[in-house]
C-alpha positions as CSV (number, residue, x, y, z in Angstrom):
1,M,86.9,97.9,39.2
2,D,83.9,96.1,37.8
3,P,82.9,98.2,34.7
4,E,79.2,98.4,35.6
5,L,80.2,99.7,39.1
6,E,82.9,102.1,37.8
7,A,80.3,103.9,35.7
8,F,78.4,104.9,38.8
9,I,81.4,106.2,40.8
10,P,81.0,109.8,39.7
11,F,77.4,109.8,40.9
12,F,78.0,108.0,44.2
13,P,77.7,110.5,47.1
14,K,80.6,111.3,49.4
15,A,79.8,111.2,53.1
16,E,82.5,112.8,55.1
17,L,80.7,112.3,58.5
18,T,82.0,115.6,59.9
19,D,78.3,116.5,60.4
20,P,76.5,113.3,61.3
21,V,73.0,114.9,61.4
22,T,73.3,116.3,57.8
23,E,74.8,113.1,56.5
24,R,71.8,111.1,58.0
25,G,69.5,113.1,55.8
26,N,71.7,112.4,52.7
27,F,71.9,108.7,53.6
28,A,68.1,108.6,53.9
29,A,67.7,110.3,50.5
30,L,70.1,107.7,49.0
31,A,68.1,104.8,50.4
32,A,64.8,106.4,49.3
33,A,66.1,106.4,45.7
34,V,66.5,102.6,45.7
35,P,63.7,100.9,43.8
36,A,61.1,99.7,46.2
37,P,61.2,96.0,47.1
38,D,58.2,93.7,46.5
39,T,56.7,92.8,49.9
40,A,53.5,91.2,48.6
41,G,54.7,87.8,49.7
42,M,55.3,88.7,53.4
43,Q,53.9,90.6,56.4
44,V,55.7,93.7,57.4
45,E,55.2,95.1,60.9
46,D,56.7,97.8,63.0
47,R,57.1,96.8,66.6
48,T,58.9,98.1,69.7
49,V,61.1,95.7,71.8
50,P,61.0,96.5,75.5
51,A,64.4,97.5,76.8
52,D,66.2,100.4,78.4
53,P,65.4,102.4,76.2
54,D,62.9,100.5,74.0
55,V,64.2,99.5,70.6
56,P,62.3,100.0,67.3
57,V,62.2,97.0,65.0
58,R,60.6,96.2,61.6
59,I,59.7,92.6,61.2
60,Y,59.4,90.9,57.7
61,R,57.6,87.6,57.8
62,P,57.6,85.5,54.6
63,R,55.2,82.7,54.3
64,L,56.3,79.4,55.8
65,A,59.4,80.9,57.4
66,Q,61.3,78.5,59.7
67,G,64.0,80.7,61.1
68,A,64.9,84.3,61.7
69,I,67.8,86.7,61.6
70,V,68.3,89.7,63.8
71,W,69.5,92.2,61.1
72,L,71.7,95.3,61.7
73,H,71.8,98.1,59.2
74,G,74.9,99.8,57.8
75,G,75.8,103.5,58.1
76,G,78.9,103.4,60.3
77,G,76.9,103.3,63.5
78,V,76.2,107.0,62.8
79,M,73.5,106.9,60.1
80,G,70.6,104.7,59.2
81,D,67.4,103.2,60.6
82,V,64.7,100.7,59.8
83,D,63.5,102.9,56.9
84,T,66.9,103.2,55.2
85,E,67.4,99.5,55.6
86,H,63.9,98.6,54.2
87,P,65.1,97.9,50.6
88,W,67.7,95.4,51.8
89,A,65.8,93.8,54.7
90,A,62.8,93.1,52.5
91,R,65.0,91.6,49.8
92,L,66.8,89.5,52.3
93,A,63.5,88.1,53.7
94,D,62.3,87.4,50.2
95,S,65.5,85.7,49.0
96,S,66.2,83.7,52.2
97,G,62.6,82.8,53.3
98,A,63.6,83.8,56.8
99,V,61.9,86.2,59.2
100,V,64.0,89.4,59.3
101,V,64.0,91.5,62.4
102,S,65.5,94.7,61.3
103,V,66.9,96.7,64.3
104,G,66.7,100.5,64.7
105,Y,69.6,100.7,67.1
106,R,70.8,103.9,68.7
107,L,73.3,106.0,66.8
108,A,76.5,107.7,67.6
109,P,77.8,110.2,68.6
110,E,74.7,110.9,70.7
111,N,74.7,107.3,71.9
112,R,78.2,105.9,71.7
113,F,79.1,102.2,71.7
114,P,78.1,99.9,73.4
115,A,74.6,101.4,73.0
116,A,74.1,99.9,69.6
117,Q,75.3,96.5,70.8
118,D,73.0,96.6,73.8
119,D,70.0,97.3,71.6
120,A,70.9,94.5,69.2
121,Y,71.5,92.1,72.1
122,A,68.1,93.0,73.6
123,V,66.4,92.3,70.3
124,L,68.2,88.9,70.0
125,N,66.8,88.0,73.5
126,W,63.4,89.2,72.5
127,T,63.4,87.2,69.3
128,A,64.4,84.0,71.1
129,E,61.7,84.6,73.7
130,H,59.0,85.3,71.1
131,A,59.9,82.6,68.6
132,A,56.5,81.0,68.9
133,E,54.8,84.3,68.3
134,L,57.0,84.9,65.3
135,G,56.3,81.4,64.0
136,I,59.9,80.3,64.0
137,D,62.0,77.6,65.6
138,S,64.0,79.2,68.5
139,E,67.0,77.1,67.5
140,R,67.1,78.7,64.0
141,I,68.0,82.3,64.8
142,A,70.9,84.1,63.1
143,V,72.5,87.5,63.5
144,G,73.9,89.6,60.7
145,G,74.3,92.9,59.0
146,H,76.0,95.2,56.5
147,S,79.1,97.2,57.3
148,A,78.9,98.6,60.9
149,G,75.8,96.4,61.3
150,G,78.0,93.4,60.5
151,G,80.5,94.4,63.2
152,I,77.7,94.8,65.7
153,A,76.3,91.4,64.8
154,A,79.8,89.8,65.3
155,G,80.0,91.5,68.7
156,V,76.5,90.2,69.6
157,A,77.6,86.6,68.8
158,L,80.7,87.0,71.0
159,R,78.5,88.4,73.8
160,A,75.9,85.6,73.5
161,R,78.7,83.0,73.8
162,D,80.3,84.7,76.8
163,Q,77.1,85.4,78.7
164,Q,75.3,82.1,77.8
165,G,72.7,84.0,75.9
166,P,70.3,82.7,73.2
167,A,71.7,80.1,70.9
168,I,72.8,81.7,67.6
169,R,72.6,79.4,64.5
170,F,74.7,81.5,62.1
171,Q,76.4,84.9,61.5
172,L,75.8,86.7,58.1
173,L,78.5,89.3,58.0
174,N,78.6,91.6,54.9
175,Q,81.7,93.8,54.7
176,P,81.7,94.2,58.5
177,G,83.6,96.8,60.4
178,L,85.5,94.8,63.0
179,D,88.7,96.6,64.0
180,D,89.2,100.2,65.2
181,R,93.0,100.0,65.0
182,Q,93.1,100.4,61.2
183,E,96.5,98.6,60.9
184,T,95.8,96.3,58.0
185,W,97.1,96.9,54.4
186,S,93.7,97.8,53.1
187,Q,93.0,100.2,55.9
188,R,96.3,102.0,55.5
189,H,96.3,102.2,51.7
190,F,92.6,102.7,50.7
191,T,92.6,106.5,51.2
192,D,90.5,107.5,48.1
193,T,88.2,104.5,47.5
194,P,84.5,105.1,46.7
195,W,82.1,105.7,49.5
196,M,84.3,104.3,52.3
197,N,88.0,105.2,52.8
198,R,90.5,105.5,55.6
199,D,89.5,108.9,56.7
200,K,85.8,108.0,56.9
201,V,86.6,104.8,58.8
202,T,88.6,107.0,61.3
203,A,85.6,109.3,61.7
204,V,83.2,106.4,62.2
205,W,85.3,104.9,65.0
206,G,85.8,108.3,66.5
207,H,82.0,109.0,66.6
208,C,81.2,105.5,67.9
209,L,83.8,105.2,70.6
210,G,84.7,108.7,71.6
211,S,87.4,108.5,74.3
212,A,86.3,105.0,75.5
213,P,88.5,102.1,74.8
214,A,87.3,99.5,72.3
215,T,86.3,96.1,73.6
216,P,85.9,92.8,71.8
217,Y,82.1,93.4,71.7
218,T,82.5,96.8,70.0
219,A,85.5,95.8,67.9
220,P,85.3,92.0,67.5
221,A,88.8,91.8,65.8
222,R,90.2,92.5,69.3
223,A,88.7,89.2,70.6
224,T,91.5,86.7,71.4
225,D,89.3,83.6,71.6
226,L,87.0,82.9,68.7
227,S,86.2,79.3,69.6
228,G,82.6,78.3,70.2
229,L,81.1,80.9,67.9
230,P,78.3,80.2,65.3
231,P,79.2,79.3,61.7
232,A,79.7,82.4,59.6
233,Y,79.4,83.7,56.0
234,V,81.8,86.6,55.5
235,A,81.7,88.8,52.4
236,T,84.3,91.4,51.5
237,A,84.7,94.0,48.8
238,E,88.0,94.3,46.9
239,F,88.3,98.0,47.3
240,C,87.1,98.3,50.8
241,P,89.2,99.4,53.8
242,N,87.5,96.7,55.9
243,R,88.6,94.0,53.4
244,D,91.8,92.7,55.2
245,E,90.4,92.7,58.7
246,D,87.4,90.8,57.5
247,I,89.5,88.2,55.7
248,D,91.7,87.9,58.8
249,Y,88.7,87.4,61.1
250,A,87.3,84.7,58.8
251,S,90.7,83.0,58.9
252,R,90.9,83.2,62.7
253,L,87.4,81.8,63.0
254,L,88.5,78.8,60.9
255,K,91.6,78.3,63.0
256,A,89.3,78.3,66.1
257,G,87.3,75.5,64.7
258,V,84.3,77.6,63.4
259,S,82.9,76.7,60.0
260,V,83.2,79.7,57.6
261,E,82.3,80.6,54.1
262,L,84.3,83.5,52.8
263,H,83.6,85.4,49.6
264,Q,85.9,88.1,48.3
265,W,84.0,90.0,45.6
266,S,86.5,91.2,43.0
267,G,86.0,94.6,41.4
268,T,83.6,95.8,44.1
269,F,83.8,98.6,46.7
270,H,82.2,99.1,50.1
271,G,78.4,99.4,49.7
272,S,78.4,98.8,46.0
273,Q,75.8,96.2,46.3
274,A,73.4,99.1,46.5
275,I,73.8,99.6,42.7
276,L,71.0,97.2,41.9
277,S,71.5,97.4,38.1
278,A,75.0,95.9,38.3
279,G,75.2,92.2,37.8
280,V,77.8,91.7,40.5
281,S,75.5,93.6,43.0
282,Q,72.6,91.3,42.1
283,R,74.9,88.3,42.7
284,Q,76.0,89.6,46.0
285,L,72.5,90.1,47.3
286,A,71.3,86.8,46.0
287,E,74.2,85.0,47.7
288,L,73.5,86.6,51.0
289,G,69.9,85.3,50.8
290,A,71.0,81.8,49.7
291,A,73.6,81.5,52.4
292,L,71.0,82.4,55.1
293,R,68.5,80.0,53.6
294,R,71.1,77.2,53.7
295,A,72.1,78.0,57.3
296,L,68.6,78.0,58.6
297,A,67.4,74.8,56.8
298,E,67.0,71.5,58.6
């Protein structure tokens, strides 16, 4: 474990997800404790995307932005909203120079999958249709997210390919949750890792799917054909249950002819990029922004 991160482990909260409503409050308190980002160089606006039901978004517009990313927050599909994602969405907009459309998708278990995917896909369509209003090139739209949000983004990319939806330039997938089956080495052996462990992953998928079967759009690792998908940046944490399914997905994308940049961050655990004082966390966040900036450049 990275020494700077290890020092924080005793203070890192444990979310068991047996009571999602309570854990949402704890998650919000954790996000509120993160130092506020500097938004002086951008416009920040709350909007509502018309859908069934309507979807709240928070839009971050840096000066001279050329492209955009539809961004999905973490929280296991059970916790989080545009407020908890504010520290990370604002930093991503600042470091990438891209318009960030942060999506307040519906949460499980009240709204099980594919509700979150439907919300994200509606926002992708809206972003493409309103590119001129947003001041961006409609051919420079990416999707991405942290954790569960990364899995939702990967599912949206599959859906847009299959349904001839808006063209997606890039996928930015940070420690994504991709596979409900939990059969990889990291899923089977990481039973006591910080913040995210096997039992918590099991609870997440239980809340999100209920008794419904997983599909490639809700669990993208189940997709048998990954050809024709957008280029991807995939980041994994060494002590994260999602690690091996993420590495496998990146490898399968490569074998399907998709350009992939894969970074396995040694000494890190799931969500540890939230510890902003750690050097490795600062490097992770900087690289996410740099990867997006490169992907959306001419």
